[in-house]
VEXVEXVEX-141733 format. One record per atom (N, C-alpha, C, O, CB): residue number from 1; residue in one letter; atom name; x, y negated, z. Coordinates in Angstrom, 1 decimal. Each point is the difference from the previous one (the first is absolute). Glycine has a CB too. Layout:
<nodes>
NODE  pos  code  site       x       y       z
NODE  NUM     A    CA       X       Y       Z
...
</nodes>
This chain:
<nodes>
NODE  pos  code  site       x       y       z
NODE    1     M     N     0.6     1.2     0.1
NODE    1     M    CA    -0.7    -0.8     0.0
NODE    1     M     C     0.9    -1.9    -0.1
NODE    1     M     O    -0.4    -1.0    -0.6
NODE    1     M    CB    -1.4     3.3     2.0
NODE    2     W     N     3.0    -1.9    -0.7
NODE    2     W    CA     0.9    -1.0     0.0
NODE    2     W     C     0.6    -0.4    -0.9
NODE    2     W     O     0.4    -1.2     0.0
NODE    2     W    CB    -0.4     1.7     1.6
NODE    3     G     N     0.4     0.2    -2.6
NODE    3     G    CA     0.5    -0.2    -1.0
NODE    3     G     C    -0.9    -0.2    -1.5
NODE    3     G     O     0.3    -0.1    -1.1
NODE    3     G    CB     1.5     1.2     2.5
NODE    4     S     N    -3.2    -1.0    -0.8
NODE    4     S    CA    -0.8    -0.3    -1.2
NODE    4     S     C    -0.2    -0.9    -1.2
NODE    4     S     O     0.2    -1.2     0.3
NODE    4     S    CB    -0.9     2.1     1.3
NODE    5     A     N     0.4    -0.8    -2.7
NODE    5     A    CA     0.1    -1.0    -0.9
NODE    5     A     C    -1.1    -1.4     1.0
NODE    5     A     O     0.3    -1.2     0.0
NODE    5     A    CB     0.2     3.2    -2.8
NODE    6     A     N    -1.8    -1.2     3.4
NODE    6     A    CA    -0.4    -1.6     0.1
NODE    6     A     C     0.9    -0.9     1.3
NODE    6     A     O     0.3    -1.2     0.2
NODE    6     A    CB    -3.1     2.0    -1.1
NODE    7     A     N     3.1     0.7     1.8
NODE    7     A    CA     1.1    -1.5     0.8
NODE    7     A     C     1.3    -0.5    -0.1
NODE    7     A     O     0.5    -0.7     0.9
NODE    7     A    CB    -1.5     1.4     0.4
NODE    8     R     N     1.6    -0.4    -2.6
NODE    8     R    CA     0.4    -0.5    -0.9
NODE    8     R     C    -0.1    -1.3    -0.7
NODE    8     R     O     0.8    -0.9    -0.2
NODE    8     R    CB    -0.8     2.8     0.4
NODE    9     R     N    -1.5    -1.6    -0.6
NODE    9     R    CA    -0.1    -1.4    -0.6
NODE    9     R     C    -0.5    -1.1     0.4
NODE    9     R     O    -0.1    -1.1    -0.6
NODE    9     R    CB     0.0     2.2    -0.7
NODE   10     L     N    -0.4    -0.5     3.3
NODE   10     L    CA    -0.3    -0.8     0.9
NODE   10     L     C     0.5    -1.1    -0.1
NODE   10     L     O    -0.5    -1.2    -0.1
NODE   10     L    CB     0.3     2.6     1.3
NODE   11     G     N     1.7    -0.8    -1.4
NODE   11     G    CA     1.2    -0.6     0.7
NODE   11     G     C     1.4     0.5     0.3
NODE   11     G     O     1.1    -0.5    -0.2
NODE   11     G    CB    -2.9    -0.1     1.0
NODE   12     A     N     1.2     1.7    -0.2
NODE   12     A    CA     1.0     1.0     1.0
NODE   12     A     C     1.3     0.1    -0.4
NODE   12     A     O     0.2     0.1    -1.2
NODE   12     A    CB    -2.0     1.2     1.8
NODE   13     T     N     2.9    -1.3     0.3
NODE   13     T    CA     1.1     0.3    -0.7
NODE   13     T     C     0.8     0.8     1.2
NODE   13     T     O     0.8     0.9    -0.1
NODE   13     T    CB    -0.9    -2.9    -1.7
NODE   14     I     N    -0.4     1.4     2.9
NODE   14     I    CA     0.8     1.6     1.2
NODE   14     I     C    -0.4     0.9     0.0
NODE   14     I     O     0.7     1.0    -0.2
NODE   14     I    CB    -0.4    -1.8     1.6
NODE   15     L     N    -2.1     0.5    -0.8
NODE   15     L    CA    -0.3     1.9     0.0
NODE   15     L     C     0.1     0.9    -1.1
NODE   15     L     O     0.3     1.2    -0.1
NODE   15     L    CB    -1.9    -1.8     1.6
NODE   16     P     N     1.2    -0.5    -2.8
NODE   16     P    CA     0.5     1.6    -0.8
NODE   16     P     C     1.5     0.5    -0.5
NODE   16     P     O     0.3     0.4    -1.2
NODE   16     P    CB    -2.6    -0.8     0.2
NODE   17     Q     N     3.4     0.2     2.2
NODE   17     Q    CA     0.9     0.8     0.0
NODE   17     Q     C     0.0     0.9     0.5
NODE   17     Q     O     1.0     0.7     0.0
NODE   17     Q    CB    -0.1    -1.8    -0.4
NODE   18     L     N    -2.1     1.6     1.2
NODE   18     L    CA    -0.4     1.5     0.9
NODE   18     L     C     0.4     0.9    -1.2
NODE   18     L     O     0.8     0.9     0.1
NODE   18     L    CB    -3.1    -1.5     1.7
NODE   19     A     N     1.5    -0.1    -3.5
NODE   19     A    CA    -0.2     1.3    -0.8
NODE   19     A     C     0.9     0.3    -1.0
NODE   19     A     O    -0.2     0.8    -0.9
NODE   19     A    CB    -1.8    -1.1     1.3
NODE   20     D     N     3.7    -0.8     0.1
NODE   20     D    CA     0.7     0.0    -0.5
NODE   20     D     C     1.4     0.6     0.3
NODE   20     D     O     1.1    -0.5    -0.1
NODE   20     D    CB    -2.7    -0.9    -0.4
NODE   21     I     N     1.2     2.3     0.9
NODE   21     I    CA     0.9     1.8     0.4
NODE   21     I     C     1.5     0.2    -0.4
NODE   21     I     O     0.4     0.5    -1.0
NODE   21     I    CB    -2.7     0.8     0.4
NODE   22     T     N     3.1    -2.0     1.5
NODE   22     T    CA     1.6     0.5    -0.7
NODE   22     T     C     0.5     1.1     0.8
NODE   22     T     O    -0.6     0.8     0.7
NODE   22     T    CB     1.4    -3.2    -1.5
NODE   23     V     N     0.7     2.3     0.8
NODE   23     V    CA     0.3     0.6     0.8
NODE   23     V     C     0.5    -0.5     1.5
NODE   23     V     O    -0.1     0.5     1.1
NODE   23     V    CB     0.4     0.6    -3.3
NODE   24     E     N     0.3    -2.4     1.7
NODE   24     E    CA     0.2    -1.0     0.5
NODE   24     E     C    -1.0    -0.7     1.4
NODE   24     E     O     0.3    -0.5     1.1
NODE   24     E    CB     0.7     0.5    -3.6
NODE   25     N     N    -2.0     0.2     1.8
NODE   25     N    CA    -1.5    -0.4     1.3
NODE   25     N     C    -1.0     1.6     0.1
NODE   25     N     O    -1.2     0.1     0.3
NODE   25     N    CB     0.7    -3.5    -1.4
NODE   26     R     N     1.2     4.2     0.8
NODE   26     R    CA    -0.9     1.4     0.1
NODE   26     R     C    -1.4    -0.6     0.5
NODE   26     R     O    -0.6    -0.1     1.0
NODE   26     R    CB     2.6     1.9    -0.1
NODE   27     G     N    -2.4    -2.3    -2.3
NODE   27     G    CA    -1.7    -0.5     0.7
NODE   27     G     C    -0.5    -1.4     1.3
NODE   27     G     O    -1.0    -0.7     0.1
NODE   27     G    CB     1.0     3.5    -0.5
NODE   28     N     N     0.9    -2.9     1.0
NODE   28     N    CA     0.1    -1.1     0.8
NODE   28     N     C     0.0    -1.5    -0.9
NODE   28     N     O     0.2    -0.4    -1.2
NODE   28     N    CB     1.2     2.2     3.0
NODE   29     L     N    -1.8    -2.5    -0.2
NODE   29     L    CA    -0.3    -0.8    -1.3
NODE   29     L     C     0.5    -1.5     2.0
NODE   29     L     O    -0.8    -0.1     1.0
NODE   29     L    CB    -2.4     1.8    -4.4
NODE   30     Q     N     4.6    -2.3     3.3
NODE   30     Q    CA     0.6    -0.5     0.9
NODE   30     Q     C    -0.6    -1.3    -0.1
NODE   30     Q     O     0.1    -0.2    -1.3
NODE   30     Q    CB     1.8     1.6     1.4
NODE   31     V     N    -2.5    -2.5     0.5
NODE   31     V    CA     0.0    -1.1     0.4
NODE   31     V     C     1.2    -0.8     0.3
NODE   31     V     O    -0.1     0.2     1.3
NODE   31     V    CB    -1.8     0.7    -0.9
NODE   32     S     N     3.2    -1.8    -0.6
NODE   32     S    CA    -0.1    -1.0     0.7
NODE   32     S     C    -0.3    -0.4     0.8
NODE   32     S     O    -1.2     0.3     0.3
NODE   32     S    CB     1.3    -0.5    -1.4
NODE   33     P     N     0.7    -0.8     2.0
NODE   33     P    CA    -0.7    -1.1     0.5
NODE   33     P     C     0.0    -1.7    -0.8
NODE   33     P     O    -0.6    -1.0     0.3
NODE   33     P    CB     1.2     2.6     1.8
NODE   34     A     N     0.4    -1.2    -3.3
NODE   34     A    CA    -0.6    -1.0    -0.7
NODE   34     A     C    -1.3    -0.3    -0.9
NODE   34     A     O    -0.4    -1.0    -0.6
NODE   34     A    CB     2.6     1.2     1.0
NODE   35     Q     N    -2.8     1.4    -0.3
NODE   35     Q    CA    -0.7     0.2    -0.9
NODE   35     Q     C    -1.8    -0.5     0.5
NODE   35     Q     O    -0.9    -0.4    -0.7
NODE   35     Q    CB     3.1     2.3    -0.2
NODE   36     L     N    -2.3    -1.6     2.4
NODE   36     L    CA    -1.3     0.4     0.9
NODE   36     L     C    -0.6    -1.1    -1.2
NODE   36     L     O    -0.4     0.3    -1.1
NODE   36     L    CB     0.8     0.5     4.4
NODE   37     D     N    -0.2    -2.4    -2.5
NODE   37     D    CA    -0.8    -0.6    -0.7
NODE   37     D     C    -0.6     0.0    -1.5
NODE   37     D     O    -0.9    -0.8    -0.1
NODE   37     D    CB     2.0     0.0     1.7
NODE   38     A     N    -0.6     1.6    -2.8
NODE   38     A    CA    -0.5     0.3    -1.2
NODE   38     A     C    -0.9     1.3     0.4
NODE   38     A     O    -1.1     0.1    -0.4
NODE   38     A    CB     3.1    -1.2    -1.1
NODE   39     F     N    -1.5     2.0     2.3
NODE   39     F    CA    -0.9     1.4     0.3
NODE   39     F     C    -1.4    -0.4     1.0
NODE   39     F     O    -1.1     0.5     0.0
NODE   39     F    CB     3.6     1.1    -0.1
NODE   40     E     N    -2.0    -2.3     0.8
NODE   40     E    CA    -1.9    -0.5     1.0
NODE   40     E     C    -0.7    -0.7    -1.4
NODE   40     E     O    -1.1     0.3    -0.4
NODE   40     E    CB     1.8    -1.5     3.7
NODE   41     Q     N     0.3     0.2    -3.9
NODE   41     Q    CA    -1.1    -0.7    -1.3
NODE   41     Q     C    -0.6     1.5    -0.8
NODE   41     Q     O    -1.2     0.1    -0.1
NODE   41     Q    CB     3.0    -2.8    -0.6
NODE   42     E     N    -1.2     3.6     0.4
NODE   42     E    CA    -0.2     1.0    -1.0
NODE   42     E     C    -1.3     0.8     0.8
NODE   42     E     O    -1.1     0.1    -0.7
NODE   42     E    CB     4.0     0.2    -0.4
NODE   43     C     N    -2.9     0.1     2.2
NODE   43     C    CA    -0.9     0.7     0.5
NODE   43     C     C    -0.9    -1.1     0.2
NODE   43     C     O    -1.1     0.5    -0.1
NODE   43     C    CB     2.4     1.4     0.9
NODE   44     A     N    -1.5    -3.0    -0.7
NODE   44     A    CA    -1.3    -1.0     0.4
NODE   44     A     C    -0.5    -0.1    -1.1
NODE   44     A     O    -1.2     0.0    -0.2
NODE   44     A    CB     2.0    -1.4     1.9
NODE   45     L     N     0.3     1.2    -3.0
NODE   45     L    CA    -0.7     0.0    -1.4
NODE   45     L     C    -1.1     1.2    -0.4
NODE   45     L     O    -1.1     0.0    -0.6
NODE   45     L    CB     3.4    -1.1     0.0
NODE   46     L     N    -1.4     2.2     1.3
NODE   46     L    CA    -0.8     1.7    -1.1
NODE   46     L     C    -0.7    -0.3     1.3
NODE   46     L     O    -0.4    -1.1    -0.2
NODE   46     L    CB     2.1     3.7    -1.5
NODE   47     A     N    -2.2    -2.1     3.3
NODE   47     A    CA    -1.1    -0.5     0.5
NODE   47     A     C    -1.4    -0.5    -0.8
NODE   47     A     O    -1.1     0.4    -0.3
NODE   47     A    CB     2.9    -0.7     1.7
NODE   48     G     N    -0.8    -1.3    -1.5
NODE   48     G    CA    -1.4    -0.7    -0.6
NODE   48     G     C    -0.2    -0.2    -1.2
NODE   48     G     O    -0.1    -1.2    -0.5
NODE   48     G    CB     0.0     0.2     2.2
NODE   49     N     N     0.0     2.7    -2.6
NODE   49     N    CA    -0.2     0.5    -0.9
NODE   49     N     C    -0.3     1.5     0.1
NODE   49     N     O    -0.2     0.6    -1.0
NODE   49     N    CB     1.2    -2.4     0.3
NODE   50     V     N    -1.2     2.2     1.8
NODE   50     V    CA    -0.2     1.5     0.2
NODE   50     V     C    -1.4     0.2    -0.8
NODE   50     V     O    -0.1     1.2    -0.2
NODE   50     V    CB     1.5    -1.1     2.7
NODE   51     G     N    -2.2    -0.7    -2.9
NODE   51     G    CA    -1.1     0.8    -0.8
NODE   51     G     C     0.6     0.3    -1.4
NODE   51     G     O     0.1     1.2    -0.4
NODE   51     G    CB    -2.0    -2.4     1.6
NODE   52     H     N     2.3     0.1    -1.8
NODE   52     H    CA     0.9     0.7    -1.0
NODE   52     H     C     1.0     1.4    -0.3
NODE   52     H     O    -0.1     0.9    -0.8
NODE   52     H    CB    -0.2    -3.2     1.0
NODE   53     L     N     1.3     2.0     0.9
NODE   53     L    CA     0.7     1.0     0.0
NODE   53     L     C    -0.9     1.4     0.3
NODE   53     L     O     0.1     1.0    -0.7
NODE   53     L    CB     1.8    -2.7     1.4
NODE   54     S     N    -2.6     1.7     0.3
NODE   54     S    CA    -1.0     1.2     0.4
NODE   54     S     C    -0.2     0.6    -1.4
NODE   54     S     O     0.3     1.1    -0.3
NODE   54     S    CB    -1.8    -2.3     2.4
NODE   55     A     N     0.8    -0.1    -3.0
NODE   55     A    CA    -0.6     0.8    -1.2
NODE   55     A     C     0.8     0.0    -0.7
NODE   55     A     O    -0.6    -0.2    -1.1
NODE   55     A    CB    -1.4    -0.2     1.2
NODE   56     A     N     2.8     0.5    -0.2
NODE   56     A    CA     1.3     0.2    -1.2
NODE   56     A     C     0.5     0.9     0.1
NODE   56     A     O     0.6     0.4    -0.9
NODE   56     A    CB    -0.1    -2.1     0.7
NODE   57     T     N    -0.4     2.3     1.6
NODE   57     T    CA     0.8     1.1     0.4
NODE   57     T     C    -0.4     1.5     0.6
NODE   57     T     O     0.6     1.0     0.0
NODE   57     T    CB     0.6    -3.0     0.3
NODE   58     G     N    -2.8     1.6     0.1
NODE   58     G    CA    -0.6     1.0     1.0
NODE   58     G     C    -0.1     0.5     1.3
NODE   58     G     O    -0.6     0.8     0.6
NODE   58     G    CB     1.0    -0.7    -2.0
NODE   59     H     N     0.6    -1.4     1.5
NODE   59     H    CA     0.2     0.2     1.6
NODE   59     H     C    -1.2    -1.0     1.1
NODE   59     H     O    -0.7    -1.0     0.1
NODE   59     H    CB     3.5     1.4    -0.9
NODE   60     D     N    -2.3     0.7     1.4
NODE   60     D    CA    -1.5    -1.1     1.0
NODE   60     D     C     0.6    -1.3     1.1
NODE   60     D     O     0.8     0.0     0.9
NODE   60     D    CB    -2.3     2.7    -0.4
NODE   61     A     N     0.8    -3.7    -1.1
NODE   61     A    CA    -0.3    -1.5     0.3
NODE   61     A     C     0.4     0.0     1.4
NODE   61     A     O     0.9    -0.8     0.2
NODE   61     A    CB    -2.9     0.3    -1.7
NODE   62     D     N     1.7     1.3     2.6
NODE   62     D    CA     0.1    -0.1     1.4
NODE   62     D     C     1.6     0.6     0.4
NODE   62     D     O     0.6    -0.7     0.8
NODE   62     D    CB    -3.6     1.0    -0.5
NODE   63     R     N     3.5     1.1    -0.9
NODE   63     R    CA     0.8     0.0    -0.3
NODE   63     R     C     1.4    -0.6    -0.2
NODE   63     R     O     0.9    -0.1     0.9
NODE   63     R    CB    -2.8     1.0    -1.0
NODE   64     I     N     2.0    -1.4    -1.1
NODE   64     I    CA     0.7    -1.3    -0.4
NODE   64     I     C     0.3    -1.2     1.0
NODE   64     I     O     1.1    -0.2     0.4
NODE   64     I    CB    -2.2     0.8    -2.3
NODE   65     L     N     0.0    -1.1     2.1
NODE   65     L    CA     0.4    -1.3     1.4
NODE   65     L     C     0.4     1.1     1.2
NODE   65     L     O     0.8    -0.3     0.8
NODE   65     L    CB    -3.1    -2.0    -1.5
NODE   66     R     N     1.7     3.4     0.8
NODE   66     R    CA     0.7     0.8     2.3
NODE   66     R     C     2.1    -0.4    -0.8
NODE   66     R     O     0.9    -0.6     0.6
NODE   66     R    CB    -3.6     4.9     0.6
NODE   67     Y     N     2.9    -3.8    -2.4
NODE   67     Y    CA     1.2     0.2    -0.7
NODE   67     Y     C     0.6    -1.3    -0.2
NODE   67     Y     O     1.2    -0.2     0.4
NODE   67     Y    CB    -1.9     2.2    -1.5
NODE   68     L     N     0.2    -2.9     0.6
NODE   68     L    CA     0.2    -1.7     0.3
NODE   68     L     C     0.3    -0.7     1.0
NODE   68     L     O     0.8    -0.8     0.1
NODE   68     L    CB    -1.9     0.6    -1.4
NODE   69     A     N     0.3     0.6     2.2
NODE   69     A    CA     0.2    -0.8     1.8
NODE   69     A     C     0.9     0.7     0.7
NODE   69     A     O     0.7    -0.7     0.8
NODE   69     A    CB    -3.0     0.0    -0.3
NODE   70     T     N     2.6     2.2    -0.6
NODE   70     T    CA     0.8     0.5     0.3
NODE   70     T     C     1.2    -0.4    -0.6
NODE   70     T     O     0.8    -0.3     0.9
NODE   70     T    CB    -2.2     1.7    -0.4
NODE   71     M     N     1.8    -1.5    -1.4
NODE   71     M    CA     1.2    -0.9    -0.9
NODE   71     M     C     0.2    -1.3     0.6
NODE   71     M     O     1.1    -0.6     0.0
NODE   71     M    CB    -1.7     1.6    -2.4
NODE   72     R     N    -0.2    -1.5     2.9
NODE   72     R    CA    -0.2    -1.6    -0.3
NODE   72     R     C     0.5    -0.1     1.8
NODE   72     R     O     0.6    -1.1     0.3
NODE   72     R    CB    -3.1     0.4    -2.7
NODE   73     H     N     2.3     1.5     3.3
NODE   73     H    CA    -0.2     0.1     1.5
NODE   73     H     C     1.9     0.4    -0.3
NODE   73     H     O     0.7    -1.0     0.2
NODE   73     H    CB    -4.1     2.1     0.9
NODE   74     A     N     3.9    -0.3    -1.3
NODE   74     A    CA     1.5     0.5    -0.4
NODE   74     A     C     1.0    -1.7    -0.2
NODE   74     A     O     1.0    -0.4     0.7
NODE   74     A    CB    -2.1     3.3    -2.6
NODE   75     V     N     0.4    -3.4     0.8
NODE   75     V    CA     0.6    -1.2    -0.1
NODE   75     V     C     0.2    -0.7     1.0
NODE   75     V     O     1.1    -0.5     0.3
NODE   75     V    CB    -2.0     0.6    -2.0
NODE   76     T     N    -0.4    -0.2     2.6
NODE   76     T    CA     0.3    -1.0     1.2
NODE   76     T     C     0.5     0.9     1.4
NODE   76     T     O     0.0    -0.3     1.2
NODE   76     T    CB    -2.1    -1.6    -2.2
NODE   77     R     N     2.4     3.0     0.6
NODE   77     R    CA     0.7     0.6     1.2
NODE   77     R     C     1.8     0.1    -0.5
NODE   77     R     O     1.0     0.0     0.8
NODE   77     R    CB    -3.6     1.7     0.1
NODE   78     A     N     2.8    -1.8    -2.2
NODE   78     A    CA     1.2    -0.3    -0.8
NODE   78     A     C     0.6    -1.2     0.7
NODE   78     A     O     1.0    -0.2     0.6
NODE   78     A    CB    -1.9     1.1    -2.8
NODE   79     R     N     0.0    -1.5     1.9
NODE   79     R    CA     0.5    -1.8     0.0
NODE   79     R     C     0.0     0.0     1.6
NODE   79     R     O     0.8    -0.8     0.5
NODE   79     R    CB    -2.2    -0.7    -2.9
NODE   80     A     N     1.0     2.1     3.0
NODE   80     A    CA     0.4    -0.6     1.9
NODE   80     A     C     1.4     0.0     0.4
NODE   80     A     O     0.6    -0.7     0.8
NODE   80     A    CB    -2.8     2.0     0.1
NODE   81     V     N     2.8     0.2    -2.0
NODE   81     V    CA     1.4     0.7     0.6
NODE   81     V     C     1.0    -0.2    -1.1
NODE   81     V     O     1.0     0.7     0.0
NODE   81     V    CB    -2.1     1.2     1.6
NODE   82     G     N     0.7    -2.8    -2.7
NODE   82     G    CA     1.2    -0.7    -0.6
NODE   82     G     C     0.4     1.2    -0.9
NODE   82     G     O     1.2     0.5     0.0
NODE   82     G    CB    -0.3    -2.2     2.0
NODE   83     G     N    -2.1     2.3    -2.9
NODE   83     G    CA     0.0     1.4    -1.0
NODE   83     G     C    -0.9    -0.1    -1.2
NODE   83     G     O    -0.6    -0.9    -0.5
NODE   83     G    CB     1.0     2.5     2.6
NODE   84     G     N    -0.3    -0.4    -2.3
NODE   84     G    CA    -0.5    -0.1    -1.7
NODE   84     G     C    -1.6     1.9     0.9
NODE   84     G     O    -0.4     0.4     1.0
NODE   84     G    CB     4.3    -1.6    -3.8
NODE   85     V     N    -4.0     1.5     1.3
NODE   85     V    CA    -1.2     0.8     0.1
NODE   85     V     C     0.8     1.5    -0.7
NODE   85     V     O     1.2    -0.1    -0.1
NODE   85     V    CB    -3.5    -2.1    -0.3
NODE   86     V     N     1.6     3.5     0.0
NODE   86     V    CA     0.4     1.1    -0.5
NODE   86     V     C    -0.9     0.6    -0.5
NODE   86     V     O    -0.2     1.0     0.6
NODE   86     V    CB     1.7    -1.0     0.6
NODE   87     I     N    -2.2    -0.2    -2.0
NODE   87     I    CA    -1.4     1.0     0.1
NODE   87     I     C     0.4     1.1    -1.2
NODE   87     I     O     0.5    -0.2    -1.1
NODE   87     I    CB    -2.8    -1.8     1.9
NODE   88     W     N     1.8     3.4    -0.3
NODE   88     W    CA     0.2     1.4    -0.4
NODE   88     W     C    -1.1     0.1    -0.5
NODE   88     W     O    -0.3     1.0    -0.6
NODE   88     W    CB     1.6    -0.1     2.0
</nodes>
């Protein structure tokens, strides 16, 4: 879903990296402290377009929103300790 054409058309650039599995990233997404603002904005963008994203991908809108809320909470925690976020 995060790497879907719908997410990319909405302007997502960070979360689609989860779909780009390489030997180096092993399918994990690492968001550095410098990327936290952009990542949080991307999560908000997708949450604001959850109906479109859900319809385009077939994933439940409430589930998408829960995932995005968890990611945004991780951003808050990462900022508190000066770190980044890893999603696998």
